[in-house]
N, C-alpha and C positions, 0 to 999 in steps of 0.2 A: 171906245170901241176900238179906236186907233191903237191904244195899247194892247187891246185882247189880240188884233190881227196880226201885227208886226210880227210878234216871235214865231207865229206859226206860218207865216208867209217865208218868214227868213228859212225855218226849218225845212220847207217844203224847196225852196230855192236851192238850199244847200244839197239836198238829196238830188235834185235834179244836176247841179254842177258837177257832184260826184261822178254821176253815170256819164256825162257827156266827156269828163275828163278822162275816164277809163277808156271811153271809146276812141279819144284821140291817141291815147297810148297804145291800144291794140293797132291802129292804123301805122305806127312807126314800126311795127313788127312783119306784118305780110296781110295780103287780102284775105287767106283763109282765117287769120287771127280776128280781124273785123268780124267776119261770119261767125265765128266760133263765141267769140267774146261777147258780141252782141246779142247772140241768140242765147247762150247761158245766163247774161245778164236778165233778158227778159223774161226767161223760166223763173229765175230765182223770185224776181220783182212780181210775178204774177201769184205764185205762192205765198209770199210774204204779204202782199196787199190784201190777198183774199183774207188771211188770218187776222190781219190787224183791223180790217173792217169790223170782224166780230169782235174784237177786243175795244175797238171804239166806243161800244155800250157802256164801258168803265166812267167815262167822261160824263155820259148823261145820267148814269144812276146817281154818281158821285154828286153831281149838280144839284140833283133832285133832293137827295137826302141832306145836303149842305141847306139848301134853301128852306127846307122844312125843320132846321134847327136841330137834326140829329147826328150832331158831330161824332157822337160817340160811336156810331155804325159806319164811319167813312174808312177808318183803317181796315175794319173787318172786310169791307167789300173789296178793298184794295188787294188784300190777301185772296180773296176769291177769284180775281183777275189773275193771280198768278196761277191758281189751278187751272184756269181755263187757257191760260197761255201754254201751260206744260201739256194739257190734253191737245191742244191744236198743234204743238209741235211734233207730236208723234207721227202723226198721218203726214205733215209736211215734210217731216225728214225722209219718210218712207218714199214718197213721192220724188223728192229730190234725188236720193241715192239709187232709185230703180228707173230713172227717167231714160236711161240708155236703151232700153226696149222699146220705147215709143220712137225713138231717133233710127233704130234699126228697122222698125216697121215702115216708118215714112221713107226709107231708102236714102238716107244722107250719105254722102261721100265719106268714106273711113277717116281722111285727114281732119275733115271738119267735126265729125261725130265725136272722134276720141278726144278731140280738144273741148269741145261742149261738155262731154260727160265729166272729164277731169275738173272743167271749171266748176259745173254744177255739183259735182260731189263735194268739193273743197268749201264752195260757198254755202252748202247745206249746213255747216257747223255755226254758221253765224245766225241761222233762225232762232233758235231758243234765245238768244241774247238780244235779237232783234225784237222778238214779241215780248220779253220782259222789259224792255225799253219804252215800248208802247204803252203798257200797262202803268209803269210808273209816270210816263209823259201825260197820259190822260187824267191820272191822279192830281199830278202837278197842276196842270191846266184848269181842272175843275175846282181847285182851292185857289187859284189866283197866282200861283207862284210861278210868274211868266218869265222872270229873268233868267232863271236856271234853262230854260228851253231854248232862249236866245243864246246865252254865252255857251252852252252845250254845242250848239250849232255852227258857233263862231270858232269853237276850238277843233271839233271834230272834221270841219271842211279841209284846213291845209294840213291837218294829220292824215287824212285819207289820201290827198294829193301826195304828200310826201311818202308814204308807205307804199302807195300804188307804185311809184317810180322807182323805189329802191327795190322792191320785191319783183317787180318786172325785169329791170335792167342791171341789177346788182350795184354795189359801191364798194370798192376796196376789195376786200378778200370775199366777201358776200357775193356768191354766184347770182345772177338774174334766173328768174323761175318763167319768165315768159307770161304768157296769158294766164297761167295758174297764179302768178304771183298777185294778179290782181285780185283774184278770189280770196286768197289769204290775207290780203289787206282789208278786204270787207270783213271778214272775220275778226281781225285784230280789232278794227275801229270799232265794230259792234260789240265786242265784248268790254271794250274800254268805256264806251259810252254808257253800257248797263251798269257796270260797277261806279262809275262817276254818279249815276242817279240813284243808285243804291246807298252810297255814301251821304248824297245830299239829303235823301228820305230819312236816314236814320240820325243825320246831324240835327234836322230841324223837327222831325215829326217821331222821335224816338220811342217816348212814352206812349203816345197813340198807338203806333205800329206794333210795339212789343205787347201791348195789352190785348190785341185784337186775338179773337180765337185761332188756333193753328188748324184745326179741322175743316174740311169741306162742309158746307152748309148748303144742302141740295136747294132751299128756297132761292138763294141768292145766284148760285150756279145756274139755276134755270132761267131766271131772271135775265142775266147776262147773254146768255145763249139765244135768249128770243130776241132782245132789244137788238143786238148786234146784227144778225142777218137783215132786221127789218129796216135798218139804217141803208 
Protein backbone atom coordinates (compact mmCIF):
# COMPACT_ATOMS: atom_id res chain seq x y z
CA UNK A 1 0.00 0.00 0.00
CA UNK A 2 2.82 2.39 0.92
CA UNK A 3 4.42 1.76 -2.47
CA UNK A 4 1.15 2.67 -4.18
CA UNK A 5 0.35 5.75 -2.14
CA UNK A 6 3.72 7.57 -2.10
CA UNK A 7 3.99 8.34 -5.87
CA UNK A 8 0.45 9.75 -6.02
CA UNK A 9 0.94 11.71 -2.80
CA UNK A 10 4.14 13.22 -4.17
CA UNK A 11 2.42 14.08 -7.45
CA UNK A 12 -0.35 15.93 -5.59
CA UNK A 13 2.22 17.57 -3.31
CA UNK A 14 4.26 18.78 -6.29
CA UNK A 15 1.15 20.30 -7.91
CA UNK A 16 0.29 22.15 -4.71
CA UNK A 17 3.86 23.45 -4.40
CA UNK A 18 3.78 24.63 -8.03
CA UNK A 19 0.64 26.67 -7.36
CA UNK A 20 2.03 28.06 -4.09
CA UNK A 21 5.29 29.05 -5.76
CA UNK A 22 3.37 30.88 -8.51
CA UNK A 23 1.41 32.84 -5.89
CA UNK A 24 4.68 33.81 -4.17
CA UNK A 25 6.04 35.08 -7.48
CA UNK A 26 2.85 37.07 -8.12
CA UNK A 27 3.38 38.75 -4.74
CA UNK A 28 6.73 40.07 -5.92
CA UNK A 29 5.02 42.09 -8.65
CA UNK A 30 1.99 43.81 -7.11
CA UNK A 31 -1.29 43.32 -5.28
CA UNK A 32 -3.31 43.31 -8.55
CA UNK A 33 -0.90 40.65 -9.83
CA UNK A 34 -1.70 38.44 -6.82
CA UNK A 35 -5.43 38.90 -7.42
CA UNK A 36 -5.21 38.31 -11.16
CA UNK A 37 -2.75 35.43 -11.01
CA UNK A 38 -4.53 33.68 -8.15
CA UNK A 39 -7.92 34.03 -9.82
CA UNK A 40 -6.58 32.91 -13.19
CA UNK A 41 -4.91 29.91 -11.58
CA UNK A 42 -8.18 29.00 -9.86
CA UNK A 43 -10.17 29.26 -13.10
CA UNK A 44 -7.75 27.00 -14.98
CA UNK A 45 -7.55 24.52 -12.10
CA UNK A 46 -11.35 24.28 -11.91
CA UNK A 47 -11.70 23.45 -15.61
CA UNK A 48 -8.74 21.05 -15.55
CA UNK A 49 -9.84 19.16 -12.42
CA UNK A 50 -13.39 18.81 -13.75
CA UNK A 51 -12.11 17.20 -16.95
CA UNK A 52 -9.46 15.13 -15.13
CA UNK A 53 -12.11 13.67 -12.82
CA UNK A 54 -13.89 12.19 -15.83
CA UNK A 55 -10.60 10.81 -17.17
CA UNK A 56 -9.88 9.12 -13.84
CA UNK A 57 -12.27 6.41 -15.04
CA UNK A 58 -9.41 5.08 -17.18
CA UNK A 59 -7.51 3.88 -14.13
CA UNK A 60 -10.59 2.04 -12.83
CA UNK A 61 -11.36 0.45 -16.19
CA UNK A 62 -7.75 -0.61 -16.86
CA UNK A 63 -7.48 -2.12 -13.36
CA UNK A 64 -10.66 -4.12 -13.94
CA UNK A 65 -9.45 -5.40 -17.31
CA UNK A 66 -6.03 -6.24 -15.91
CA UNK A 67 -7.61 -8.08 -12.99
CA UNK A 68 -9.74 -10.17 -15.33
CA UNK A 69 -6.65 -11.14 -17.36
CA UNK A 70 -7.70 -9.35 -20.57
CA UNK A 71 -4.38 -7.57 -21.06
CA UNK A 72 -4.89 -7.43 -24.83
CA UNK A 73 -7.66 -4.86 -24.26
CA UNK A 74 -5.66 -2.54 -21.99
CA UNK A 75 -3.97 -0.50 -24.74
CA UNK A 76 -7.22 -0.12 -26.64
CA UNK A 77 -8.83 1.36 -23.55
CA UNK A 78 -5.94 3.80 -23.18
CA UNK A 79 -6.43 4.94 -26.78
CA UNK A 80 -10.12 5.51 -26.11
CA UNK A 81 -9.04 7.61 -23.15
CA UNK A 82 -7.20 9.92 -25.55
CA UNK A 83 -10.40 10.36 -27.55
CA UNK A 84 -12.23 11.32 -24.36
CA UNK A 85 -9.41 13.76 -23.49
CA UNK A 86 -9.66 15.33 -26.97
CA UNK A 87 -13.44 15.58 -26.61
CA UNK A 88 -13.14 17.27 -23.19
CA UNK A 89 -10.43 19.64 -24.42
CA UNK A 90 -12.78 21.33 -26.88
CA UNK A 91 -15.35 22.69 -24.38
CA UNK A 92 -12.55 23.27 -21.87
CA UNK A 93 -10.62 25.44 -24.31
CA UNK A 94 -13.79 27.27 -25.31
CA UNK A 95 -14.60 28.11 -21.69
CA UNK A 96 -11.08 29.30 -20.91
CA UNK A 97 -10.70 31.36 -24.08
CA UNK A 98 -14.11 32.99 -23.61
CA UNK A 99 -14.02 33.46 -19.84
CA UNK A 100 -13.56 37.22 -20.09
CA UNK A 101 -17.30 37.64 -20.72
CA UNK A 102 -18.02 36.34 -17.22
CA UNK A 103 -15.49 38.72 -15.68
CA UNK A 104 -17.10 41.61 -17.52
CA UNK A 105 -20.52 40.56 -16.27
CA UNK A 106 -19.21 40.27 -12.69
CA UNK A 107 -17.85 43.82 -12.89
CA UNK A 108 -14.18 43.12 -12.17
CA UNK A 109 -11.85 46.16 -12.24
CA UNK A 110 -10.27 46.51 -15.67
CA UNK A 111 -6.67 46.22 -14.43
CA UNK A 112 -7.41 42.86 -12.76
CA UNK A 113 -9.80 41.62 -15.45
CA UNK A 114 -7.36 42.16 -18.31
CA UNK A 115 -4.56 40.38 -16.44
CA UNK A 116 -6.81 37.46 -15.54
CA UNK A 117 -8.03 37.18 -19.13
CA UNK A 118 -4.49 37.12 -20.52
CA UNK A 119 -3.38 34.57 -17.94
CA UNK A 120 -6.35 32.24 -18.55
CA UNK A 121 -6.09 32.51 -22.34
CA UNK A 122 -2.40 31.58 -22.21
CA UNK A 123 -2.93 28.79 -19.69
CA UNK A 124 -5.69 27.31 -21.85
CA UNK A 125 -3.09 25.83 -24.20
CA UNK A 126 -1.79 23.65 -21.37
CA UNK A 127 -5.17 21.89 -21.11
CA UNK A 128 -4.80 19.34 -23.97
CA UNK A 129 -1.35 18.30 -22.72
CA UNK A 130 -2.54 18.16 -19.12
CA UNK A 131 -5.49 15.93 -19.98
CA UNK A 132 -3.31 13.71 -22.17
CA UNK A 133 -0.94 13.32 -19.23
CA UNK A 134 -3.85 12.31 -16.99
CA UNK A 135 -4.73 9.53 -19.44
CA UNK A 136 -1.16 8.22 -19.45
CA UNK A 137 -0.78 8.62 -15.68
CA UNK A 138 -3.96 6.64 -15.00
CA UNK A 139 -2.76 4.00 -17.47
CA UNK A 140 0.66 3.77 -15.78
CA UNK A 141 -0.82 3.70 -12.28
CA UNK A 142 -3.31 0.95 -13.13
CA UNK A 143 -0.48 -1.17 -14.59
CA UNK A 144 1.70 -0.62 -11.53
CA UNK A 145 4.23 1.62 -13.34
CA UNK A 146 4.62 3.86 -10.30
CA UNK A 147 8.26 4.88 -10.59
CA UNK A 148 7.64 7.08 -13.65
CA UNK A 149 4.89 8.97 -11.80
CA UNK A 150 7.26 9.74 -8.91
CA UNK A 151 10.24 10.61 -11.12
CA UNK A 152 8.14 12.81 -13.38
CA UNK A 153 6.92 14.84 -10.41
CA UNK A 154 10.48 15.05 -9.13
CA UNK A 155 11.62 16.46 -12.49
CA UNK A 156 8.70 18.79 -13.25
CA UNK A 157 8.60 20.50 -9.85
CA UNK A 158 12.01 22.27 -10.09
CA UNK A 159 11.49 22.79 -13.83
CA UNK A 160 8.23 24.63 -13.14
CA UNK A 161 9.89 26.81 -10.50
CA UNK A 162 12.78 27.67 -12.79
CA UNK A 163 10.66 28.44 -15.86
CA UNK A 164 8.12 30.42 -13.82
CA UNK A 165 10.84 32.66 -12.43
CA UNK A 166 12.57 33.14 -15.80
CA UNK A 167 9.34 33.75 -17.73
CA UNK A 168 8.03 36.20 -15.14
CA UNK A 169 11.16 38.21 -14.39
CA UNK A 170 13.44 37.48 -17.35
CA UNK A 171 17.08 36.50 -17.53
CA UNK A 172 19.84 38.10 -19.58
CA UNK A 173 18.39 39.40 -22.85
CA UNK A 174 15.14 37.49 -22.29
CA UNK A 175 12.52 39.99 -21.04
CA UNK A 176 10.22 39.17 -18.16
CA UNK A 177 6.55 38.67 -19.08
CA UNK A 178 5.09 39.31 -15.64
CA UNK A 179 1.97 37.40 -14.60
CA UNK A 180 1.49 36.02 -18.12
CA UNK A 181 4.94 34.43 -17.91
CA UNK A 182 3.67 32.12 -15.17
CA UNK A 183 0.91 30.91 -17.49
CA UNK A 184 3.38 30.13 -20.30
CA UNK A 185 5.52 28.26 -17.77
CA UNK A 186 2.49 26.06 -17.04
CA UNK A 187 2.07 25.47 -20.78
CA UNK A 188 5.73 24.52 -21.25
CA UNK A 189 5.86 22.18 -18.24
CA UNK A 190 2.53 20.54 -19.15
CA UNK A 191 3.62 19.72 -22.69
CA UNK A 192 7.04 18.55 -21.56
CA UNK A 193 5.44 16.22 -19.03
CA UNK A 194 3.07 14.91 -21.69
CA UNK A 195 5.85 14.15 -24.18
CA UNK A 196 7.90 12.43 -21.48
CA UNK A 197 4.94 10.19 -20.63
CA UNK A 198 4.37 9.45 -24.34
CA UNK A 199 8.05 8.48 -24.76
CA UNK A 200 7.89 6.28 -21.66
CA UNK A 201 4.70 4.54 -22.81
CA UNK A 202 6.11 3.88 -26.29
CA UNK A 203 9.38 2.63 -24.85
CA UNK A 204 7.85 0.09 -22.47
CA UNK A 205 4.47 -0.71 -24.04
CA UNK A 206 5.22 -0.08 -27.73
CA UNK A 207 3.85 -3.35 -29.13
CA UNK A 208 0.73 -3.22 -27.00
CA UNK A 209 -0.06 0.42 -27.79
CA UNK A 210 0.62 0.21 -31.52
CA UNK A 211 -1.49 -2.92 -31.88
CA UNK A 212 -4.58 -1.24 -30.43
CA UNK A 213 -7.34 -0.05 -32.74
CA UNK A 214 -7.14 3.56 -33.89
CA UNK A 215 -10.85 4.05 -34.38
CA UNK A 216 -13.16 5.19 -31.59
CA UNK A 217 -15.10 2.37 -29.95
CA UNK A 218 -18.50 3.71 -28.80
CA UNK A 219 -18.96 0.99 -26.15
CA UNK A 220 -15.65 1.86 -24.45
CA UNK A 221 -16.15 5.60 -24.80
CA UNK A 222 -19.58 5.46 -23.20
CA UNK A 223 -18.20 3.31 -20.37
CA UNK A 224 -15.47 5.86 -19.59
CA UNK A 225 -17.93 8.74 -19.71
CA UNK A 226 -20.28 6.89 -17.34
CA UNK A 227 -17.65 5.87 -14.78
CA UNK A 228 -15.82 9.24 -14.67
CA UNK A 229 -18.66 11.50 -13.48
CA UNK A 230 -19.81 8.77 -11.06
CA UNK A 231 -16.48 8.98 -9.26
